[in-house]
C-alpha positions as CSV (number, residue, x, y, z in Angstrom):
1,M,96.9,87.4,101.1
2,Y,96.6,90.8,102.9
3,R,93.0,92.1,102.9
4,S,91.7,94.9,105.1
5,E,88.6,97.0,104.5
6,G,88.9,96.4,100.8
7,R,92.6,97.3,100.7
8,T,95.4,95.0,99.6
9,L,99.1,95.0,99.3
10,L,98.9,96.8,95.9
11,D,97.3,99.8,97.7
12,V,100.1,100.1,100.0
13,L,102.6,100.0,97.1
14,R,100.7,102.6,95.1
15,E,100.5,105.0,98.1
16,N,104.3,104.8,98.7
17,P,105.9,105.4,95.2
18,D,109.0,106.9,96.8
19,Q,109.8,103.6,98.6
20,Y,111.1,100.3,97.2
21,F,109.8,97.2,98.8
22,T,111.2,93.7,99.3
23,M,108.4,91.2,99.8
24,Y,109.3,87.8,101.3
25,T,106.7,85.3,100.0
26,N,106.3,81.6,99.1
27,G,105.3,82.9,95.6
28,T,102.2,80.6,95.3
29,L,99.8,83.5,94.8
30,I,101.9,85.4,92.2
31,D,100.1,84.8,88.8
32,D,100.2,86.6,85.5
33,E,97.8,89.2,86.8
34,M,99.7,89.9,90.0
35,A,103.1,90.1,88.1
36,A,101.6,92.6,85.7
37,A,100.4,94.7,88.6
38,F,103.9,94.6,90.2
39,A,105.4,95.7,86.9
40,E,102.9,98.6,86.5
41,I,103.5,99.9,90.0
42,G,107.3,99.4,89.7
43,N,108.4,99.5,93.4
44,I,108.5,95.9,94.6
45,T,110.8,92.9,94.3
46,P,109.5,89.5,95.6
47,A,112.1,87.4,97.4
48,I,110.7,83.9,96.9
49,S,111.3,81.2,99.5
50,V,112.9,78.0,98.5
51,E,114.5,75.3,100.5
52,G,116.8,74.0,97.8
53,M,115.7,72.1,94.7
54,E,112.2,70.7,94.2
55,R,112.6,67.7,96.7
56,E,113.8,69.9,99.5
57,T,111.3,72.7,98.9
58,D,108.3,70.4,98.7
59,A,109.5,68.5,101.7
60,R,109.2,71.5,103.9
61,R,106.5,73.6,102.1
62,G,104.2,71.0,100.7
63,R,103.9,68.8,97.7
64,G,103.6,70.8,94.4
65,V,104.8,74.1,95.9
66,C,108.1,74.2,93.9
67,Q,106.1,74.0,90.7
68,K,103.9,76.8,91.7
69,I,107.0,78.8,92.5
70,L,108.5,78.1,89.1
71,C,105.2,79.4,87.5
72,A,105.4,82.6,89.6
73,M,109.0,83.1,88.4
74,E,107.9,82.6,84.8
75,A,105.1,85.3,85.3
76,L,107.6,87.7,86.9
77,R,110.2,87.1,84.1
78,N,107.4,87.7,81.5
79,H,106.7,91.1,83.0
80,A,110.3,92.1,83.8
81,V,109.8,92.2,87.5
82,P,113.1,91.7,89.3
83,F,113.0,88.9,91.9
84,G,115.3,86.8,94.0
85,I,115.2,83.8,96.2
86,S,115.3,83.5,100.0
87,I,116.6,80.3,101.6
88,T,116.5,79.2,105.3
89,A,119.8,77.3,105.9
90,T,119.4,74.5,108.4
91,R,121.6,71.7,109.6
92,E,119.7,69.5,107.1
93,N,120.2,71.5,103.9
94,A,123.4,73.5,104.5
95,G,125.4,71.1,102.3
96,T,123.3,71.7,99.2
97,I,121.9,75.2,99.1
98,L,125.1,76.7,97.8
99,S,125.8,74.0,95.2
100,D,126.6,75.0,91.6
101,E,123.5,73.0,90.6
102,L,121.2,75.2,92.8
103,I,122.9,78.5,91.9
104,D,122.8,77.8,88.2
105,F,119.2,76.6,88.3
106,Y,117.7,79.7,90.1
107,F,120.1,82.4,88.8
108,K,120.8,81.3,85.3
109,G,117.8,79.1,84.6
110,Q,115.0,81.0,86.4
111,G,116.4,84.6,86.2
112,A,116.7,85.3,90.0
113,I,119.0,88.4,90.4
114,Y,119.8,88.1,94.1
115,G,119.7,85.6,96.9
116,W,119.1,85.9,100.6
117,I,120.2,83.2,103.1
118,F,118.7,83.3,106.5
119,Q,120.5,80.8,108.8
120,Y,117.9,79.1,111.0
121,M,117.3,81.0,114.2
122,P,116.1,78.9,117.2
123,I,113.1,81.2,117.9
124,G,109.4,81.1,117.1
125,R,107.1,78.1,116.9
126,S,108.7,74.7,117.8
127,F,112.1,76.3,118.0
128,T,115.1,74.0,118.5
129,V,118.9,74.6,118.7
130,D,119.3,71.3,116.8
131,L,118.3,72.8,113.5
132,M,121.0,75.5,113.5
133,V,123.8,74.9,111.0
134,T,126.8,73.5,112.9
135,P,129.8,75.8,113.3
136,E,131.6,73.6,110.9
137,Q,128.8,73.9,108.3
138,R,128.8,77.6,108.8
139,K,132.5,77.8,108.0
140,I,132.1,75.8,104.8
141,M,129.1,77.9,103.8
142,L,131.1,81.1,104.3
143,E,134.0,79.8,102.2
144,Q,131.6,78.8,99.4
145,E,129.7,82.1,99.6
146,L,133.0,84.1,99.3
147,H,133.7,82.0,96.2
148,L,130.3,82.6,94.6
149,I,130.5,86.4,95.4
150,N,134.1,87.0,94.4
151,D,134.6,84.5,91.6
152,R,131.1,84.1,90.1
153,D,129.7,87.6,90.8
154,V,126.6,86.1,92.4
155,F,124.6,88.7,94.3
156,L,124.3,86.6,97.5
157,I,123.7,87.8,101.1
158,D,123.9,85.6,104.2
159,F,122.3,87.4,107.0
160,W,125.0,86.1,109.4
161,N,128.0,85.2,107.3
162,G,127.5,88.4,105.3
163,G,128.0,90.7,108.3
164,P,130.9,92.6,106.6
165,L,128.5,93.7,103.9
166,S,126.4,95.6,106.4
167,L,129.2,96.5,108.8
168,G,127.8,94.2,111.4
169,C,124.4,94.0,113.1
170,I,121.8,96.4,111.7
171,S,119.2,96.2,114.5
172,A,117.9,98.7,117.1
173,G,117.7,101.6,114.6
174,R,121.4,102.1,114.0
175,A,122.5,104.4,111.2
176,G,121.8,102.5,108.0
177,G,119.9,99.9,109.9
178,Y,116.3,99.1,111.0
179,F,114.0,97.9,113.8
180,Y,111.0,95.6,113.9
181,I,107.3,96.3,114.5
182,D,105.1,93.2,114.6
183,W,101.4,92.9,113.5
184,N,100.4,93.7,117.1
185,G,102.4,97.0,117.1
186,N,105.1,95.8,119.4
187,I,108.5,97.3,118.8
188,A,111.7,95.2,119.0
189,P,115.3,95.7,117.9
190,C,115.0,93.1,115.2
191,V,112.7,90.3,114.0
192,F,115.3,87.9,115.3
193,F,115.5,89.6,118.7
194,P,111.9,89.1,119.8
195,Y,111.7,91.1,122.9
196,H,109.8,94.4,122.7
197,I,110.1,97.6,124.7
198,A,107.0,99.5,123.6
199,N,103.9,99.4,121.4
200,I,103.4,101.8,118.6
201,D,99.8,102.4,119.4
202,S,100.7,103.3,123.0
203,V,103.5,105.5,121.9
204,Y,101.3,107.6,119.6
205,A,98.5,107.6,122.1
206,A,100.9,109.2,124.6
207,G,101.8,111.9,122.1
208,A,105.3,110.6,121.6
209,S,107.1,109.5,118.4
210,L,109.2,106.5,117.3
211,S,112.3,108.5,118.3
212,S,111.3,108.0,121.9
213,V,111.6,104.3,121.4
214,L,115.0,104.6,119.6
215,D,116.2,106.6,122.6
216,T,115.3,104.0,125.2
217,P,118.3,102.6,127.2
218,Y,117.4,99.2,125.7
219,F,117.9,100.3,122.1
220,Q,120.8,102.5,123.1
221,S,122.7,99.6,124.8
222,I,122.5,97.6,121.6
223,R,123.8,100.4,119.4
224,K,126.7,100.9,121.9
225,W,127.5,97.3,121.6
226,Q,127.5,97.5,117.8
227,E,130.0,100.4,118.1
228,G,132.3,98.0,120.0
229,Y,133.2,96.2,116.8
230,L,136.1,98.7,116.5
231,R,139.1,97.3,118.3
232,D,141.7,99.4,120.2
233,D,144.3,98.8,117.5
234,G,142.0,100.4,114.9
235,K,141.0,97.2,113.3
236,V,137.5,95.7,113.4
237,H,136.3,92.6,115.3
238,N,135.1,89.7,113.3
239,L,132.0,90.6,111.3
240,F,131.5,87.1,110.2
241,H,129.6,86.5,113.4
242,P,127.8,89.9,113.9
243,C,124.4,88.9,115.6
244,P,123.8,89.6,119.3
245,M,121.2,86.9,119.5
246,R,122.9,84.3,117.4
247,D,126.5,84.9,117.9
248,H,126.8,86.7,121.2
249,Y,123.9,85.3,123.2
250,Q,125.4,86.1,126.6
251,F,125.3,89.9,125.6
252,A,121.7,89.6,124.4
253,W,120.6,87.7,127.6
254,E,122.2,90.2,129.9
255,T,120.7,93.1,127.9
256,I,117.2,91.6,128.2
257,Q,117.7,91.0,131.9
258,K,118.9,94.6,132.5
259,H,116.3,96.5,130.5
260,G,113.3,94.2,131.0
261,P,111.7,94.1,127.5
262,Q,108.8,91.7,127.1
263,P,108.8,88.5,125.0
264,M,106.9,89.0,121.8
265,D,105.3,85.5,122.0
266,E,105.2,82.5,124.3
267,E,108.1,80.8,122.5
268,A,110.4,83.8,123.2
269,A,109.5,83.6,126.8
270,K,110.2,79.9,126.9
271,A,113.6,80.4,125.3
272,L,114.6,83.2,127.7
273,A,113.7,81.1,130.8
274,D,115.4,77.9,129.6
275,P,118.9,77.5,131.1
276,E,119.8,74.7,128.8
277,Y,118.9,76.9,125.8
278,R,121.1,79.6,127.1
279,R,124.0,77.2,127.8
280,R,123.8,75.7,124.2
281,M,123.6,79.1,122.6
282,I,126.7,80.4,124.4
283,E,128.6,77.2,123.6
284,Y,127.6,77.5,120.0
285,D,129.0,81.1,119.9
286,G,132.3,80.0,121.3
287,S,132.7,77.3,118.7
288,V,131.8,79.7,115.8
289,A,134.3,82.2,117.0
290,H,137.0,79.5,117.2
291,L,136.4,78.6,113.6
292,L,135.7,81.9,112.0
293,D,138.1,84.3,113.8
294,P,141.2,82.8,112.0
295,L,139.3,83.1,108.7
296,W,138.5,86.7,109.5
297,E,142.1,87.6,110.2
298,K,143.1,85.9,107.0
299,E,140.6,87.8,104.8
300,I,141.5,91.2,106.4
301,Y,145.2,90.5,106.2
302,A,144.9,89.5,102.6
303,R,143.2,92.8,101.7
304,E,145.5,95.0,103.7
305,N,148.6,93.1,102.3
306,P,147.7,92.1,98.8
307,P,150.4,89.9,96.9
308,P,152.8,91.9,94.7
309,K,151.8,92.2,91.1
310,P,154.0,90.4,88.7
311,A,156.6,92.5,87.0
């Protein structure tokens, strides 16, 4: 959909051939012509949003959207453009998005080569804690994800349960990580940590660089917290709940209070000012830790002490 002074997304791709892009999209504008352009340029993979099977996808995204998605996937297959799926896990669909039926349909039937799962975050428009997957659902999802990855070789990444794959939180510009700049130029640690400390236009106008933002106490404090995953005994704290905003909200709230970043939108301001939101997020974190910490210890112990091989 991007159009600016006659330029489109394809111009951005062509001008950056040394970069490989992941594009999150509902897929409805990917036709044969667009797929052919992606194939010719060769540096993009669409991650197409689905909510489950056709019924769940159309229920959230509109009647007929799933069939448009399937047409887009066919066009991408025909032009050998690698693509994957992106799913938002909520309390309502957590029990179905990792089913054998869904995995087989999109990976075997449609040719997806990877899957992203973003567990619903209570931020943004009409946010509600009530749509978050429950701690119990999260544990079940994790166990099923470990099965699909380890036993079925499915390339599947859950942005929260998959914390070990990235060695924890990747926000605030840590090594191997990233940070977020929104369409207004505001710079935040993460798209899911919607409180900005600077604006890219103001930074450049002052003759500074992005490094000046990465070196702010706000970003530094988050990176220092990330380093705290290493325990005194040399082992690593539970990376199955790695997110400061989702899994350690008390730390996130205190960091925001200390360093004074600004909310990126009205909803972020409302969440920050709501004591009930804060209470429920902290309560959620405690319940998740209670369920997932034993599983983490079990997984780590099993890898450090594998069973003896038969003689």
